[in-house]
C-alpha positions as CSV (number, residue, x, y, z in Angstrom):
1,X,112.6,117.0,127.1
2,X,114.3,113.9,125.5
3,X,112.2,111.8,123.4
4,X,111.7,108.0,123.6
5,X,111.2,106.2,120.3
6,X,107.7,105.3,121.5
7,X,106.8,109.0,121.7
8,X,107.8,109.4,118.1
9,X,105.8,106.4,117.1
10,X,102.7,108.0,118.7
11,X,103.2,111.2,116.8
12,X,103.5,109.3,113.4
13,X,100.5,107.2,114.1
14,X,98.4,110.5,114.9
15,X,99.3,111.7,111.5
16,X,99.0,108.2,109.9
17,X,96.9,106.0,112.0
18,X,97.9,102.2,111.9
19,X,94.1,101.5,111.2
20,X,94.7,103.0,107.6
21,X,97.2,100.3,106.6
22,X,96.2,97.7,104.2
23,X,95.6,94.2,105.7
24,X,98.6,92.6,103.9
25,X,101.0,95.4,105.2
26,X,103.5,95.4,108.1
27,X,103.6,98.8,109.5
28,X,104.9,99.9,112.9
29,X,108.0,99.0,114.7
30,X,110.2,96.5,112.8
31,X,113.1,96.2,115.2
32,X,114.4,97.8,118.3
33,X,113.0,99.2,121.7
34,X,110.2,101.7,121.8
35,X,111.4,102.7,125.3
36,X,115.0,103.7,123.9
37,X,115.8,107.4,124.2
38,X,116.5,109.1,121.0
39,X,118.0,112.5,120.2
40,X,117.8,112.3,116.2
41,X,115.6,110.5,113.7
42,X,116.5,109.8,110.1
43,X,113.7,109.5,107.5
44,X,114.1,107.3,104.3
45,X,112.0,105.4,101.9
46,X,114.0,102.1,102.6
47,X,116.2,100.6,105.0
48,X,119.4,99.3,103.6
49,X,123.2,99.1,104.4
50,X,123.7,102.7,103.2
51,X,121.1,104.2,105.3
52,X,122.2,102.1,108.3
53,X,125.8,103.7,107.9
54,X,124.2,107.0,107.3
55,X,122.2,106.8,110.7
56,X,125.4,105.7,112.6
57,X,127.4,108.6,111.0
58,X,124.7,111.0,111.8
59,X,123.9,109.8,115.3
60,X,120.3,109.0,114.5
61,X,119.1,106.3,116.9
62,X,115.8,105.8,115.1
63,X,115.1,105.3,111.4
64,X,111.7,105.9,110.1
65,X,111.2,104.4,106.7
66,X,108.2,104.2,104.3
67,X,108.7,100.6,103.0
68,X,108.7,98.1,105.9
69,X,112.1,96.4,106.4
70,X,110.3,93.2,107.5
71,X,107.6,92.7,105.0
72,X,107.1,89.2,103.9
73,X,108.5,87.7,107.0
74,X,112.0,86.2,107.9
75,X,112.3,82.4,108.3
76,X,116.1,82.5,109.1
77,X,118.2,85.3,110.4
78,X,121.7,84.3,108.5
79,X,124.5,86.8,108.8
80,X,126.1,85.5,105.6
81,X,123.1,86.7,103.5
82,X,120.4,89.5,103.5
83,X,118.1,90.4,105.2
84,X,119.6,88.7,108.0
85,X,123.0,90.3,107.8
86,X,121.5,93.8,107.7
87,X,119.1,92.9,110.6
88,X,121.9,91.6,112.8
89,X,123.9,94.9,112.2
90,X,121.0,96.9,113.1
91,X,120.5,95.1,116.4
92,X,124.2,95.3,117.3
93,X,124.2,99.0,116.6
94,X,121.2,99.7,118.7
95,X,119.1,101.3,115.9
96,X,115.3,101.3,116.2
97,X,113.6,101.0,112.9
98,X,109.8,101.9,112.4
99,X,107.8,102.0,109.3
100,X,104.8,103.9,108.0
101,X,103.7,102.3,104.8
102,X,100.1,102.2,103.2
103,X,98.8,104.0,106.5
104,X,101.0,106.9,105.3
105,X,99.8,106.5,101.8
106,X,96.3,106.9,102.9
107,X,96.8,109.7,105.6
108,X,95.2,113.0,105.2
109,X,98.4,114.7,104.6
110,X,100.5,111.5,103.4
111,X,102.0,110.3,100.2
112,X,98.9,110.8,97.9
113,X,97.9,114.1,99.3
114,X,101.4,115.5,99.1
115,X,101.9,114.3,95.5
116,X,98.6,115.8,94.5
117,X,99.4,119.1,95.9
118,X,102.9,119.2,94.5
119,X,101.5,118.7,90.9
120,X,99.1,121.7,91.4
121,X,95.8,120.0,91.8
122,X,92.7,121.7,93.1
123,X,89.5,120.4,94.6
124,X,91.3,117.4,95.7
125,X,89.4,114.2,96.8
126,X,90.3,110.7,97.7
127,X,90.3,108.0,95.0
128,X,89.7,105.0,97.1
129,X,88.3,106.1,100.5
130,X,89.5,104.1,103.6
131,X,87.5,102.0,105.7
132,X,88.1,103.7,108.9
133,X,85.1,103.4,111.3
134,X,83.5,106.5,112.9
135,X,81.4,106.9,115.9
136,X,78.6,109.7,116.9
137,X,79.4,110.7,120.5
138,X,76.3,112.3,122.3
139,X,76.7,113.8,125.8
140,X,74.3,115.9,128.1
141,X,75.9,118.9,129.7
142,X,74.9,121.7,131.9
143,X,74.7,124.8,129.7
144,X,77.5,126.7,131.6
145,X,79.9,123.8,131.1
146,X,78.9,122.8,127.4
147,X,81.7,125.0,125.9
148,X,84.3,123.6,128.3
149,X,83.3,120.0,127.3
150,X,83.1,120.8,123.6
151,X,86.8,122.2,123.6
152,X,88.0,119.1,125.6
153,X,86.5,116.8,122.8
154,X,87.9,118.9,120.0
155,X,91.3,118.8,121.7
156,X,91.1,115.0,122.0
157,X,90.6,115.0,118.1
158,X,86.8,114.8,117.9
159,X,84.7,116.8,115.4
160,X,87.2,116.6,112.3
161,X,85.1,116.2,109.1
162,X,87.3,116.7,105.8
163,X,88.9,120.2,105.9
164,X,86.8,121.2,109.0
165,X,87.6,120.7,112.7
166,X,85.8,121.4,115.9
167,X,82.5,120.3,114.3
168,X,79.5,119.8,116.8
169,X,75.8,120.3,117.2
170,X,74.1,121.6,120.4
171,X,70.5,121.3,121.2
172,X,68.8,122.6,124.4
173,X,66.5,120.4,126.3
174,X,65.3,119.0,129.7
175,X,66.9,116.3,131.7
176,X,65.5,114.4,134.5
177,X,67.3,112.3,137.2
178,X,66.9,111.2,140.8
179,X,69.9,111.1,142.9
180,X,70.1,108.1,145.3
181,X,71.2,108.1,148.8
182,X,75.1,108.4,148.9
183,X,75.3,110.4,145.8
184,X,76.8,114.0,145.5
185,X,75.0,115.4,142.6
186,X,76.2,118.7,140.7
187,X,72.6,120.0,140.9
188,X,70.0,118.9,143.2
189,X,69.7,116.6,146.4
190,X,69.6,113.0,147.1
191,X,66.0,111.3,147.1
192,X,64.4,114.2,145.1
193,X,63.5,114.1,141.3
194,X,65.2,117.0,139.5
195,X,64.4,118.5,136.1
196,X,67.3,120.8,134.8
197,X,68.0,122.5,131.6
198,X,70.7,120.6,129.7
199,X,72.6,120.9,126.2
200,X,72.6,117.8,124.0
201,X,76.1,117.9,122.5
202,X,76.9,115.8,119.6
203,X,80.2,115.3,117.6
204,X,81.8,112.8,115.5
205,X,85.2,110.7,116.2
206,X,87.2,108.0,114.6
207,X,86.4,104.7,116.4
208,X,90.3,104.4,117.2
209,X,90.0,107.8,119.2
210,X,87.0,106.8,121.3
211,X,88.8,106.1,124.4
212,X,90.9,109.2,124.5
213,X,88.0,111.4,123.4
214,X,85.6,110.1,126.2
215,X,88.5,110.2,128.8
216,X,88.9,114.0,127.8
217,X,85.1,114.6,127.9
218,X,84.7,113.0,131.3
219,X,87.6,115.2,132.8
220,X,85.9,118.3,131.6
221,X,82.2,117.3,132.7
222,X,80.9,118.5,136.0
223,X,78.6,115.6,136.6
224,X,79.3,112.7,139.1
225,X,77.8,110.2,136.5
226,X,77.8,111.4,133.0
227,X,75.1,110.3,130.5
228,X,76.7,109.7,127.1
229,X,76.0,107.6,124.1
230,X,78.3,106.2,121.2
231,X,76.6,105.3,118.0
232,X,78.2,103.3,115.1
233,X,78.2,105.4,111.9
234,X,78.3,104.2,108.2
235,X,80.1,107.3,107.2
236,X,83.3,106.7,105.2
237,X,86.3,108.9,105.7
238,X,86.3,111.7,103.1
239,X,89.9,112.7,103.6
240,X,91.8,109.5,104.0
241,X,92.4,106.6,101.6
242,X,94.4,105.5,98.7
243,X,95.0,107.8,95.6
244,X,93.8,111.4,94.9
245,X,92.0,113.0,92.1
246,X,91.7,116.7,91.3
247,X,91.5,119.4,88.6
248,X,94.0,121.7,87.1
249,X,93.5,125.4,87.4
250,X,93.9,125.7,83.7
251,X,93.9,122.8,81.2
252,X,97.3,121.7,79.9
253,X,98.4,119.5,77.1
254,X,99.8,116.0,78.1
255,X,103.1,117.4,76.7
256,X,103.0,120.5,79.0
257,X,101.8,118.6,82.1
258,X,104.5,115.9,81.6
259,X,107.0,118.8,81.8
260,X,105.3,119.9,85.0
261,X,105.7,116.4,86.6
262,X,109.3,116.0,85.6
263,X,110.1,119.5,87.1
264,X,107.9,119.4,90.2
265,X,109.2,115.8,91.1
266,X,112.9,116.5,90.0
267,X,112.9,113.6,87.7
268,X,115.7,112.8,85.1
269,X,113.4,110.5,83.1
270,X,109.7,109.8,82.8
271,X,107.4,107.5,80.9
272,X,104.0,108.3,79.5
273,X,101.2,107.1,77.4
274,X,98.8,109.0,75.3
275,X,98.9,111.8,72.7
276,X,101.1,114.8,73.8
277,X,98.6,117.1,72.4
278,X,95.7,115.9,74.6
279,X,94.0,118.4,76.8
280,X,94.4,117.4,80.5
281,X,91.9,118.9,82.9
282,X,91.4,116.1,85.7
283,X,94.3,114.2,87.1
284,X,94.3,111.2,89.4
285,X,97.5,110.3,91.4
286,X,98.7,107.2,93.2
287,X,102.2,107.0,94.8
288,X,104.2,104.0,94.4
289,X,102.8,101.3,92.5
290,X,99.3,102.4,91.4
291,X,98.8,101.0,87.9
292,X,95.8,98.8,89.1
293,X,94.0,101.9,90.1
294,X,93.4,103.1,86.6
295,X,89.6,102.0,86.6
296,X,89.0,104.0,89.7
297,X,90.7,106.9,88.1
298,X,88.7,106.6,85.0
299,X,85.5,106.3,87.0
300,X,86.5,109.5,88.8
301,X,86.6,111.4,85.5
302,X,90.3,111.6,85.2
303,X,92.0,112.3,81.8
304,X,95.4,111.1,83.3
305,X,96.8,108.9,85.9
306,X,100.1,109.7,87.5
307,X,101.6,106.8,89.3
308,X,104.8,104.5,89.3
309,X,105.5,100.9,88.2
310,X,103.1,100.7,85.5
311,X,103.2,97.4,83.9
312,X,102.9,96.7,80.2
313,X,99.5,95.0,80.1
314,X,98.0,97.9,82.5
315,X,99.6,100.5,79.9
316,X,97.7,98.7,77.2
317,X,94.5,98.5,79.0
318,X,94.6,102.3,79.9
319,X,95.3,103.4,76.3
320,X,92.6,101.2,75.1
321,X,90.1,102.8,77.5
322,X,91.1,106.2,76.5
323,X,93.1,107.1,79.8
324,X,96.6,108.7,79.5
325,X,99.2,107.9,82.0
326,X,102.6,109.3,83.3
327,X,104.8,106.6,85.2
328,X,107.1,109.0,87.3
329,X,108.5,105.8,89.1
330,X,108.0,104.5,92.5
331,X,110.6,106.3,94.1
332,X,109.7,109.6,92.4
333,X,106.0,109.6,93.5
334,X,106.8,108.6,97.1
335,X,109.9,110.4,98.3
336,X,107.9,113.8,98.3
337,X,106.5,112.6,101.6
338,X,109.7,112.6,103.5
339,X,109.9,116.5,103.8
340,X,106.2,116.6,104.8
341,X,106.8,113.9,107.4
342,X,109.8,115.8,108.8
343,X,107.7,118.8,109.0
344,X,105.0,117.3,110.9
345,X,107.2,115.5,113.3
346,X,109.0,118.8,114.0
347,X,105.9,120.6,114.6
348,X,104.5,117.9,116.9
349,X,107.8,117.7,119.0
350,X,107.7,121.5,119.5
351,X,104.2,121.4,120.8
352,X,105.2,118.6,123.3
353,X,108.4,120.2,124.3
354,X,110.4,117.4,122.9
355,X,114.1,117.9,121.9
356,X,114.6,116.0,118.5
357,X,116.7,116.6,115.4
358,X,114.9,115.2,112.3
359,X,116.9,114.8,109.1
360,X,116.0,113.3,105.7
361,X,118.3,110.6,104.2
362,X,120.8,112.0,101.6
363,X,121.9,108.5,100.4
364,X,118.5,106.5,99.9
365,X,117.9,107.6,96.3
366,X,116.6,106.0,93.0
367,X,117.6,102.5,92.6
368,X,117.5,102.7,88.8
369,X,120.3,104.2,86.5
370,X,118.8,105.5,83.3
371,X,120.9,105.1,80.1
372,X,120.0,107.6,77.3
């Protein structure tokens, strides 16, 4: 089956929901047509002239970037200067551009999760949990259909708690109802009060998925009129949010861990602060520009923060507070997500029978040149 751009957007948003994006961000479609057919998608951190030429050369009708192409807004579209020149070229070329930014940073398998795993952290937890809202869904089901309804809900994404899926609770009880004239009850007859054994089935769902979960539940439920409740929860998502913190399997000196970061992220250069002989056991990471997260890292018990774009004053503050740091660069700490996103999209397309080639940009590299 040939894909439409909109189908690829849906896959990306299942992996990194737009609700996870920061309020100031501009995630989602940037330019183009969601109904446009697409055979190949190009993944890159940024949209620029080189990436556009690469997309045209490789026949990619959709470019998915991490950083939004349109971020602060465009007051004029002038073809004699950027970004108007590039925007006009994109439109004339018939290319669609989509961006997954802070939602991909916060996603369960997104930038920060991949970065933490790449650096060998264990017992990984979120540094700043997201504000995603959750609901408890309760539905009453005849015993013989309880498993079918549970499976339908799980298939619609309900019941995920951290690293566990298909989570639910069942309790036996007695339900009572009186079918009125004109009804066609699953059990009993019109005009007669019925008491039947039922299962109270409970599960948890993200609020953004409530509609699809309820639809799946109703399709699997045998009752003509289904009794169900949705309760708002105060629970915070344990597996999504900005930054991650975890422990090393074996403590390393800052000197040793610096070498690991440089090798794991394939970096030519790296900046750090702190004594090279210091023992590092707990590490916080924040892909991109995470210098402002250092108080959260320290509160989480981290010995070290790995991020990019650390400013002079933030560096001074961290050292004064006794927190070591490694600045592995904005590009270096975020590019790791591109291969992970490619793998996710590939698997999602295979499951849906979608024919799509997914390629990672080979031209969108580090913008800085290091002079030694």
